[in-house]
Phi, psi and omega in degrees: 000140179244111185253144177213169177099169183284163176275153180304324181291345180268345188301312182300318180294320179295316178295323178293318177295321179297320180300332178271003179092009180256082179213077187293145176257121179305137182303326179293320179289323178298323177299318178298312180301319179298319177297317179300313183296329179282350178092013182305322187259353182268354173051040177080004179274104183296327179292314178298316180301316179300318179293316180298316179295323176298321178295315178299314181301318180296314179299323183277003175280076194297329182286350180252013180304137182088003177236171178293343182274351184220216181282078187309319185257015176057039179299319179299317179297321185277348187303312180300322178295322177297314180298317177299317179295319179295326175296320177295321178298314182296320180293317180294318181297329179296334176265092187302321179296316180293319181296318180296316178299315180293323180295316179295316179300314181296316182297319184284342182256007182287320184052243186272359182291135178216125180298317181300315179296318181296314180295318177299317180294315176302314183300316185282311191273314187268310185274340180056051181233157177254153176302142178226079183301143180244124182292149177294148178295146178271146181261123180284156183294332180287335181275351179282336185290000000 
């Protein structure tokens, strides 16, 4: 299992520091935010671009981290830990025998856990949001050539 993020016992301290303006954004995540702001992921869709930028602006409201006005779930705080965990995943995956053994162990111990179920439950109960499917971008005939 690859675990990342802050501990529940750290949340109040993180929020207090953020309120004082001490909530640094990892440079790698800032690069992602910059790409979003430039429109890299909205594919020319102004509505999507506006929503993406609104989300980034909310996350970057650093003095409101841990509240609905800012980074409610402390994603910015957890990002470096997530990257470190992903590096461990990559290293483990490189050892195929170890990866296979861990995969089998994880599958046999999963029982009723389902990512889809968990995300759906979070969306409904915690985030109070409904699914909003986004259609795939269409490929113009001139770009096929």
